[in-house]
PQR file of N, CA, C, O and H, with PARSE charges and radii, in Angstrom:
ATOM      1  N   MET A   1       0.488  15.853 -19.658 -0.4000 1.5000
ATOM      2  CA  MET A   1      -0.423  15.168 -18.969 -0.0000 2.0000
ATOM      3  C   MET A   1      -1.157  16.222 -18.252  0.5500 1.7000
ATOM      4  O   MET A   1      -0.544  17.027 -17.552 -0.5500 1.4000
ATOM      5  N   SER A   2      -2.379  16.260 -18.381 -0.4000 1.5000
ATOM      6  CA  SER A   2      -3.389  17.156 -17.536 -0.0000 2.0000
ATOM      7  C   SER A   2      -3.284  16.885 -16.046  0.5500 1.7000
ATOM      8  O   SER A   2      -2.578  16.022 -15.524 -0.5500 1.4000
ATOM      9  H   SER A   2      -2.877  15.606 -18.950  0.4000 1.0000
ATOM     10  N   SER A   3      -4.096  17.756 -15.433 -0.4000 1.5000
ATOM     11  CA  SER A   3      -3.931  17.605 -14.068 -0.0000 2.0000
ATOM     12  C   SER A   3      -5.048  16.422 -13.861  0.5500 1.7000
ATOM     13  O   SER A   3      -4.668  15.464 -13.187 -0.5500 1.4000
ATOM     14  H   SER A   3      -4.669  18.457 -15.857  0.4000 1.0000
ATOM     15  N   ALA A   4      -6.069  16.399 -14.250 -0.4000 1.5000
ATOM     16  CA  ALA A   4      -7.095  15.193 -14.109 -0.0000 2.0000
ATOM     17  C   ALA A   4      -6.702  13.928 -14.376  0.5500 1.7000
ATOM     18  O   ALA A   4      -7.287  12.973 -13.865 -0.5500 1.4000
ATOM     19  H   ALA A   4      -6.378  17.177 -14.797  0.4000 1.0000
ATOM     20  N   ASN A   5      -5.595  13.773 -15.265 -0.4000 1.5000
ATOM     21  CA  ASN A   5      -5.084  12.502 -15.570 -0.0000 2.0000
ATOM     22  C   ASN A   5      -3.758  12.183 -14.412  0.5500 1.7000
ATOM     23  O   ASN A   5      -3.415  11.059 -14.047 -0.5500 1.4000
ATOM     24  H   ASN A   5      -5.120  14.549 -15.680  0.4000 1.0000
ATOM     25  N   ALA A   6      -3.334  13.088 -14.106 -0.4000 1.5000
ATOM     26  CA  ALA A   6      -2.248  13.222 -12.935 -0.0000 2.0000
ATOM     27  C   ALA A   6      -3.026  12.763 -11.709  0.5500 1.7000
ATOM     28  O   ALA A   6      -2.533  11.818 -11.093 -0.5500 1.4000
ATOM     29  H   ALA A   6      -3.613  14.001 -14.403  0.4000 1.0000
ATOM     30  N   SER A   7      -4.250  13.324 -11.226 -0.4000 1.5000
ATOM     31  CA  SER A   7      -4.839  13.044 -10.186 -0.0000 2.0000
ATOM     32  C   SER A   7      -5.170  11.356 -10.175  0.5500 1.7000
ATOM     33  O   SER A   7      -4.932  10.551  -9.274 -0.5500 1.4000
ATOM     34  H   SER A   7      -4.650  14.092 -11.727  0.4000 1.0000
ATOM     35  N   ASN A   8      -5.744  11.148 -11.377 -0.4000 1.5000
ATOM     36  CA  ASN A   8      -6.331   9.777 -11.435 -0.0000 2.0000
ATOM     37  C   ASN A   8      -5.144   8.784 -11.204  0.5500 1.7000
ATOM     38  O   ASN A   8      -5.228   7.865 -10.388 -0.5500 1.4000
ATOM     39  H   ASN A   8      -5.937  11.802 -12.108  0.4000 1.0000
ATOM     40  N   ALA A   9      -3.879   9.053 -12.074 -0.4000 1.5000
ATOM     41  CA  ALA A   9      -2.854   8.286 -11.552 -0.0000 2.0000
ATOM     42  C   ALA A   9      -2.253   8.165 -10.290  0.5500 1.7000
ATOM     43  O   ALA A   9      -1.774   7.119  -9.852 -0.5500 1.4000
ATOM     44  H   ALA A   9      -3.811   9.799 -12.736  0.4000 1.0000
ATOM     45  N   ALA A  10      -2.283   9.315  -9.674 -0.4000 1.5000
ATOM     46  CA  ALA A  10      -1.746   9.466  -8.232 -0.0000 2.0000
ATOM     47  C   ALA A  10      -2.983   8.489  -7.102  0.5500 1.7000
ATOM     48  O   ALA A  10      -2.581   7.847  -6.132 -0.5500 1.4000
ATOM     49  H   ALA A  10      -2.672  10.165 -10.030  0.4000 1.0000
ATOM     50  N   LYS A  11      -4.204   8.559  -7.431 -0.4000 1.5000
ATOM     51  CA  LYS A  11      -5.148   7.823  -6.834 -0.0000 2.0000
ATOM     52  C   LYS A  11      -4.776   6.163  -7.112  0.5500 1.7000
ATOM     53  O   LYS A  11      -4.592   5.327  -6.228 -0.5500 1.4000
ATOM     54  H   LYS A  11      -4.530   9.080  -8.219  0.4000 1.0000
ATOM     55  N   ALA A  12      -4.726   5.959  -8.421 -0.4000 1.5000
ATOM     56  CA  ALA A  12      -4.321   4.496  -8.680 -0.0000 2.0000
ATOM     57  C   ALA A  12      -3.002   3.959  -7.980  0.5500 1.7000
ATOM     58  O   ALA A  12      -2.805   2.839  -7.508 -0.5500 1.4000
ATOM     59  H   ALA A  12      -4.875   6.638  -9.139  0.4000 1.0000
ATOM     60  N   GLY A  13      -2.321   4.833  -8.026 -0.4000 1.5000
ATOM     61  CA  GLY A  13      -0.856   4.470  -7.368 -0.0000 2.0000
ATOM     62  C   GLY A  13      -1.221   4.235  -5.846  0.5500 1.7000
ATOM     63  O   GLY A  13      -0.888   3.176  -5.314 -0.5500 1.4000
ATOM     64  H   GLY A  13      -2.481   5.742  -8.409  0.4000 1.0000
ATOM     65  N   ILE A  14      -1.857   5.146  -5.186 -0.4000 1.5000
ATOM     66  CA  ILE A  14      -2.276   5.066  -3.764 -0.0000 2.0000
ATOM     67  C   ILE A  14      -2.944   3.776  -3.412  0.5500 1.7000
ATOM     68  O   ILE A  14      -2.598   3.056  -2.476 -0.5500 1.4000
ATOM     69  H   ILE A  14      -2.127   6.006  -5.618  0.4000 1.0000
ATOM     70  N   GLY A  15      -4.053   3.515  -4.343 -0.4000 1.5000
ATOM     71  CA  GLY A  15      -4.773   2.506  -4.117 -0.0000 2.0000
ATOM     72  C   GLY A  15      -4.092   1.076  -4.335  0.5500 1.7000
ATOM     73  O   GLY A  15      -4.466   0.046  -3.776 -0.5500 1.4000
ATOM     74  H   GLY A  15      -4.333   4.101  -5.103  0.4000 1.0000
ATOM     75  N   PHE A  16      -3.009   1.183  -5.258 -0.4000 1.5000
ATOM     76  CA  PHE A  16      -2.381  -0.089  -5.554 -0.0000 2.0000
ATOM     77  C   PHE A  16      -1.143  -0.111  -4.193  0.5500 1.7000
ATOM     78  O   PHE A  16      -0.954  -1.226  -3.706 -0.5500 1.4000
ATOM     79  H   PHE A  16      -2.705   2.020  -5.712  0.4000 1.0000
ATOM     80  N   GLY A  17      -0.557   0.735  -3.764 -0.4000 1.5000
ATOM     81  CA  GLY A  17       0.055   0.629  -2.805 -0.0000 2.0000
ATOM     82  C   GLY A  17      -0.578   0.136  -1.387  0.5500 1.7000
ATOM     83  O   GLY A  17       0.000  -0.496  -0.503 -0.5500 1.4000
ATOM     84  H   GLY A  17      -0.711   1.641  -4.159  0.4000 1.0000
ATOM     85  N   SER A  18      -1.800   0.555  -1.410 -0.4000 1.5000
ATOM     86  CA  SER A  18      -2.496   0.212  -0.069 -0.0000 2.0000
ATOM     87  C   SER A  18      -2.846  -1.594  -0.450  0.5500 1.7000
ATOM     88  O   SER A  18      -2.582  -2.493   0.348 -0.5500 1.4000
ATOM     89  H   SER A  18      -2.270   1.069  -2.128  0.4000 1.0000
ATOM     90  N   ALA A  19      -3.282  -1.750  -1.395 -0.4000 1.5000
ATOM     91  CA  ALA A  19      -3.516  -3.347  -1.817 -0.0000 2.0000
ATOM     92  C   ALA A  19      -2.456  -4.124  -1.697  0.5500 1.7000
ATOM     93  O   ALA A  19      -2.538  -5.222  -1.145 -0.5500 1.4000
ATOM     94  H   ALA A  19      -3.497  -1.020  -2.043  0.4000 1.0000
ATOM     95  N   LEU A  20      -1.272  -3.627  -2.223 -0.4000 1.5000
ATOM     96  CA  LEU A  20       0.028  -4.341  -1.789 -0.0000 2.0000
ATOM     97  C   LEU A  20       0.423  -4.705  -0.376  0.5500 1.7000
ATOM     98  O   LEU A  20       0.765  -5.782   0.112 -0.5500 1.4000
ATOM     99  H   LEU A  20      -1.205  -2.735  -2.671  0.4000 1.0000
ATOM    100  N   ALA A  21       0.257  -3.306   0.222 -0.4000 1.5000
ATOM    101  CA  ALA A  21       0.646  -3.665   1.600 -0.0000 2.0000
ATOM    102  C   ALA A  21      -0.291  -4.492   2.355  0.5500 1.7000
ATOM    103  O   ALA A  21       0.177  -5.245   3.210 -0.5500 1.4000
ATOM    104  H   ALA A  21      -0.021  -2.430  -0.174  0.4000 1.0000
ATOM    105  N   ILE A  22      -1.669  -4.451   2.136 -0.4000 1.5000
ATOM    106  CA  ILE A  22      -2.191  -5.488   2.676 -0.0000 2.0000
ATOM    107  C   ILE A  22      -2.063  -6.713   2.490  0.5500 1.7000
ATOM    108  O   ILE A  22      -2.279  -7.479   3.430 -0.5500 1.4000
ATOM    109  H   ILE A  22      -2.049  -3.840   1.442  0.4000 1.0000
ATOM    110  N   THR A  23      -1.703  -7.169   1.304 -0.4000 1.5000
ATOM    111  CA  THR A  23      -1.365  -8.455   0.678 -0.0000 2.0000
ATOM    112  C   THR A  23      -0.116  -9.145   1.647  0.5500 1.7000
ATOM    113  O   THR A  23      -0.018 -10.239   2.203 -0.5500 1.4000
ATOM    114  H   THR A  23      -1.528  -6.547   0.541  0.4000 1.0000
ATOM    115  N   ILE A  24       0.733  -8.014   1.567 -0.4000 1.5000
ATOM    116  CA  ILE A  24       2.064  -8.380   2.466 -0.0000 2.0000
ATOM    117  C   ILE A  24       1.946  -8.697   3.741  0.5500 1.7000
ATOM    118  O   ILE A  24       2.548  -9.596   4.329 -0.5500 1.4000
ATOM    119  H   ILE A  24       0.653  -7.125   1.115  0.4000 1.0000
ATOM    120  N   SER A  25       1.006  -7.802   4.257 -0.4000 1.5000
ATOM    121  CA  SER A  25       0.837  -7.614   5.754 -0.0000 2.0000
ATOM    122  C   SER A  25       0.282  -9.184   6.000  0.5500 1.7000
ATOM    123  O   SER A  25       0.823  -9.924   6.822 -0.5500 1.4000
ATOM    124  H   SER A  25       0.516  -7.072   3.780  0.4000 1.0000
ATOM    125  N   TRP A  26      -0.995  -9.641   5.091 -0.4000 1.5000
ATOM    126  CA  TRP A  26      -1.690 -10.612   5.499 -0.0000 2.0000
ATOM    127  C   TRP A  26      -0.969 -11.713   5.252  0.5500 1.7000
ATOM    128  O   TRP A  26      -1.345 -12.627   5.987 -0.5500 1.4000
ATOM    129  H   TRP A  26      -1.435  -9.039   4.424  0.4000 1.0000
ATOM    130  N   SER A  27       0.117 -12.099   4.363 -0.4000 1.5000
ATOM    131  CA  SER A  27       0.901 -13.070   4.150 -0.0000 2.0000
ATOM    132  C   SER A  27       2.090 -13.254   5.427  0.5500 1.7000
ATOM    133  O   SER A  27       2.491 -14.359   5.793 -0.5500 1.4000
ATOM    134  H   SER A  27       0.423 -11.357   3.766  0.4000 1.0000
ATOM    135  N   VAL A  28       2.498 -12.108   5.939 -0.4000 1.5000
ATOM    136  CA  VAL A  28       3.337 -12.218   7.080 -0.0000 2.0000
ATOM    137  C   VAL A  28       2.750 -12.458   8.501  0.5500 1.7000
ATOM    138  O   VAL A  28       3.194 -13.365   9.204 -0.5500 1.4000
ATOM    139  H   VAL A  28       2.172 -11.211   5.642  0.4000 1.0000
ATOM    140  N   HIS A  29       1.662 -11.570   8.954 -0.4000 1.5000
ATOM    141  CA  HIS A  29       0.642 -11.807  10.063 -0.0000 2.0000
ATOM    142  C   HIS A  29      -0.403 -12.803  10.255  0.5500 1.7000
ATOM    143  O   HIS A  29      -0.547 -13.607  11.176 -0.5500 1.4000
ATOM    144  H   HIS A  29       1.300 -10.833   8.382  0.4000 1.0000
ATOM    145  N   GLN A  30      -1.012 -12.625   9.350 -0.4000 1.5000
ATOM    146  CA  GLN A  30      -2.443 -13.226   9.120 -0.0000 2.0000
ATOM    147  C   GLN A  30      -3.318 -12.901   9.764  0.5500 1.7000
ATOM    148  O   GLN A  30      -4.120 -13.719  10.215 -0.5500 1.4000
ATOM    149  H   GLN A  30      -0.895 -11.972   8.602  0.4000 1.0000
ATOM    150  N   SER A  31      -3.415 -11.358  10.020 -0.4000 1.5000
ATOM    151  CA  SER A  31      -3.952 -10.698  11.040 -0.0000 2.0000
ATOM    152  C   SER A  31      -4.857  -9.857  10.404  0.5500 1.7000
ATOM    153  O   SER A  31      -4.251  -9.309   9.484 -0.5500 1.4000
ATOM    154  H   SER A  31      -2.764 -10.693   9.653  0.4000 1.0000
ATOM    155  N   ILE A  32      -6.286  -9.403  10.457 -0.4000 1.5000
ATOM    156  CA  ILE A  32      -6.866  -8.625   9.891 -0.0000 2.0000
ATOM    157  C   ILE A  32      -6.669  -7.180  10.391  0.5500 1.7000
ATOM    158  O   ILE A  32      -6.845  -6.246   9.609 -0.5500 1.4000
ATOM    159  H   ILE A  32      -6.779  -9.849  11.204  0.4000 1.0000
ATOM    160  N   LEU A  33      -6.354  -6.997  11.514 -0.4000 1.5000
ATOM    161  CA  LEU A  33      -6.142  -5.607  12.161 -0.0000 2.0000
ATOM    162  C   LEU A  33      -4.864  -5.170  11.852  0.5500 1.7000
ATOM    163  O   LEU A  33      -4.730  -3.948  11.787 -0.5500 1.4000
ATOM    164  H   LEU A  33      -6.212  -7.756  12.149  0.4000 1.0000
ATOM    165  N   TRP A  34      -3.754  -5.959  11.615 -0.4000 1.5000
ATOM    166  CA  TRP A  34      -2.523  -5.580  11.079 -0.0000 2.0000
ATOM    167  C   TRP A  34      -2.559  -5.177   9.639  0.5500 1.7000
ATOM    168  O   TRP A  34      -1.865  -4.238   9.249 -0.5500 1.4000
ATOM    169  H   TRP A  34      -3.863  -6.952  11.667  0.4000 1.0000
ATOM    170  N   ALA A  35      -3.266  -5.784   8.912 -0.4000 1.5000
ATOM    171  CA  ALA A  35      -3.692  -5.671   7.511 -0.0000 2.0000
ATOM    172  C   ALA A  35      -4.255  -4.304   7.027  0.5500 1.7000
ATOM    173  O   ALA A  35      -3.994  -3.725   5.973 -0.5500 1.4000
ATOM    174  H   ALA A  35      -3.830  -6.546   9.230  0.4000 1.0000
ATOM    175  N   ILE A  36      -5.153  -3.886   8.116 -0.4000 1.5000
ATOM    176  CA  ILE A  36      -5.961  -2.593   7.952 -0.0000 2.0000
ATOM    177  C   ILE A  36      -4.964  -1.443   8.227  0.5500 1.7000
ATOM    178  O   ILE A  36      -4.838  -0.410   7.570 -0.5500 1.4000
ATOM    179  H   ILE A  36      -5.365  -4.356   8.972  0.4000 1.0000
ATOM    180  N   ILE A  37      -4.226  -1.860   9.421 -0.4000 1.5000
ATOM    181  CA  ILE A  37      -3.254  -0.600   9.677 -0.0000 2.0000
ATOM    182  C   ILE A  37      -2.088  -0.233   8.941  0.5500 1.7000
ATOM    183  O   ILE A  37      -1.542   0.868   8.868 -0.5500 1.4000
ATOM    184  H   ILE A  37      -4.329  -2.700   9.955  0.4000 1.0000
ATOM    185  N   GLN A  38      -1.757  -1.432   8.350 -0.4000 1.5000
ATOM    186  CA  GLN A  38      -0.439  -1.242   7.228 -0.0000 2.0000
ATOM    187  C   GLN A  38      -1.081  -1.068   5.785  0.5500 1.7000
ATOM    188  O   GLN A  38      -0.387  -0.705   4.835 -0.5500 1.4000
ATOM    189  H   GLN A  38      -2.201  -2.326   8.408  0.4000 1.0000
ATOM    190  N   GLY A  39      -2.412  -1.337   5.662 -0.4000 1.5000
ATOM    191  CA  GLY A  39      -2.899  -0.667   4.670 -0.0000 2.0000
ATOM    192  C   GLY A  39      -2.947   0.537   4.448  0.5500 1.7000
ATOM    193  O   GLY A  39      -2.637   1.006   3.353 -0.5500 1.4000
ATOM    194  H   GLY A  39      -2.976  -1.632   6.433  0.4000 1.0000
ATOM    195  N   PHE A  40      -3.400   1.343   5.588 -0.4000 1.5000
ATOM    196  CA  PHE A  40      -3.469   2.576   5.852 -0.0000 2.0000
ATOM    197  C   PHE A  40      -2.368   3.509   5.346  0.5500 1.7000
ATOM    198  O   PHE A  40      -2.551   4.558   4.728 -0.5500 1.4000
ATOM    199  H   PHE A  40      -3.652   0.962   6.477  0.4000 1.0000
ATOM    200  N   PHE A  41      -0.753   2.768   5.836 -0.4000 1.5000
ATOM    201  CA  PHE A  41       0.325   3.418   5.528 -0.0000 2.0000
ATOM    202  C   PHE A  41       0.763   3.029   4.167  0.5500 1.7000
ATOM    203  O   PHE A  41       1.748   3.571   3.665 -0.5500 1.4000
ATOM    204  H   PHE A  41      -0.605   1.916   6.338  0.4000 1.0000
ATOM    205  N   GLY A  42      -0.019   1.980   3.448 -0.4000 1.5000
ATOM    206  CA  GLY A  42       0.409   2.047   2.050 -0.0000 2.0000
ATOM    207  C   GLY A  42       1.881   1.778   1.743  0.5500 1.7000
ATOM    208  O   GLY A  42       2.593   1.024   2.407 -0.5500 1.4000
ATOM    209  H   GLY A  42      -0.819   1.540   3.856  0.4000 1.0000
ATOM    210  N   TRP A  43       2.318   2.571   0.515 -0.4000 1.5000
ATOM    211  CA  TRP A  43       3.645   2.622   0.088 -0.0000 2.0000
ATOM    212  C   TRP A  43       4.854   2.743   1.157  0.5500 1.7000
ATOM    213  O   TRP A  43       5.997   2.351   0.925 -0.5500 1.4000
ATOM    214  H   TRP A  43       1.740   3.183  -0.024  0.4000 1.0000
ATOM    215  N   PHE A  44       4.398   3.385   2.441 -0.4000 1.5000
ATOM    216  CA  PHE A  44       5.511   3.270   3.486 -0.0000 2.0000
ATOM    217  C   PHE A  44       5.646   2.097   4.072  0.5500 1.7000
ATOM    218  O   PHE A  44       6.712   1.857   4.638 -0.5500 1.4000
ATOM    219  H   PHE A  44       3.469   3.704   2.629  0.4000 1.0000
ATOM    220  N   TYR A  45       4.763   1.279   4.063 -0.4000 1.5000
ATOM    221  CA  TYR A  45       4.923  -0.056   4.605 -0.0000 2.0000
ATOM    222  C   TYR A  45       5.352  -1.052   3.529  0.5500 1.7000
ATOM    223  O   TYR A  45       5.902  -2.078   3.929 -0.5500 1.4000
ATOM    224  H   TYR A  45       3.897   1.474   3.603  0.4000 1.0000
ATOM    225  N   VAL A  46       5.200  -0.908   2.409 -0.4000 1.5000
ATOM    226  CA  VAL A  46       5.649  -1.795   1.330 -0.0000 2.0000
ATOM    227  C   VAL A  46       7.137  -1.550   1.091  0.5500 1.7000
ATOM    228  O   VAL A  46       7.861  -2.470   0.710 -0.5500 1.4000
ATOM    229  H   VAL A  46       4.753  -0.074   2.085  0.4000 1.0000
ATOM    230  N   ILE A  47       7.672  -0.124   1.346 -0.4000 1.5000
ATOM    231  CA  ILE A  47       9.155   0.264   1.141 -0.0000 2.0000
ATOM    232  C   ILE A  47       9.826  -0.448   2.500  0.5500 1.7000
ATOM    233  O   ILE A  47      10.723  -1.290   2.473 -0.5500 1.4000
ATOM    234  H   ILE A  47       7.084   0.623   1.656  0.4000 1.0000
ATOM    235  N   TYR A  48       9.228   0.051   3.600 -0.4000 1.5000
ATOM    236  CA  TYR A  48       9.772  -0.698   4.948 -0.0000 2.0000
ATOM    237  C   TYR A  48       9.889  -2.116   4.594  0.5500 1.7000
ATOM    238  O   TYR A  48      11.041  -2.548   4.558 -0.5500 1.4000
ATOM    239  H   TYR A  48       8.499   0.736   3.622  0.4000 1.0000
ATOM    240  N   TYR A  49       9.005  -2.871   4.345 -0.4000 1.5000
ATOM    241  CA  TYR A  49       9.162  -4.452   4.189 -0.0000 2.0000
ATOM    242  C   TYR A  49      10.179  -4.646   3.132  0.5500 1.7000
ATOM    243  O   TYR A  49      11.046  -5.448   3.480 -0.5500 1.4000
ATOM    244  H   TYR A  49       8.069  -2.520   4.375  0.4000 1.0000
ATOM    245  N   ALA A  50      10.362  -4.075   1.757 -0.4000 1.5000
ATOM    246  CA  ALA A  50      11.370  -4.329   0.947 -0.0000 2.0000
ATOM    247  C   ALA A  50      12.777  -4.124   1.839  0.5500 1.7000
ATOM    248  O   ALA A  50      13.589  -5.038   1.981 -0.5500 1.4000
ATOM    249  H   ALA A  50       9.658  -3.424   1.474  0.4000 1.0000
ATOM    250  N   LEU A  51      12.944  -2.782   2.419 -0.4000 1.5000
ATOM    251  CA  LEU A  51      14.295  -2.867   2.866 -0.0000 2.0000
ATOM    252  C   LEU A  51      14.430  -3.571   3.954  0.5500 1.7000
ATOM    253  O   LEU A  51      15.602  -3.834   4.224 -0.5500 1.4000
ATOM    254  H   LEU A  51      12.285  -2.039   2.303  0.4000 1.0000
ATOM    255  N   THR A  52      13.573  -4.001   4.734 -0.4000 1.5000
ATOM    256  CA  THR A  52      13.944  -5.124   5.893 -0.0000 2.0000
ATOM    257  C   THR A  52      13.997  -6.501   5.656  0.5500 1.7000
ATOM    258  O   THR A  52      14.264  -7.320   6.536 -0.5500 1.4000
ATOM    259  H   THR A  52      12.621  -3.788   4.514  0.4000 1.0000
ATOM    260  N   ARG A  53      13.710  -6.824   4.305 -0.4000 1.5000
ATOM    261  CA  ARG A  53      13.920  -7.900   4.170 -0.0000 2.0000
ATOM    262  C   ARG A  53      14.927  -8.660   3.497  0.5500 1.7000
ATOM    263  O   ARG A  53      14.895  -9.890   3.526 -0.5500 1.4000
ATOM    264  H   ARG A  53      13.493  -6.160   3.590  0.4000 1.0000
TER
END
């Protein structure tokens, strides 16, 4: 895998993690502010949510 492909894959993973975190946050809190904050943390929030549920 070339470094350009790896970079694109990493960006896609980060983007998906943020989108997933925003979706989970909205379904739990119904708050745009929390969705923005937790979208910033991305995969960290997704993993936290998975471990605490």
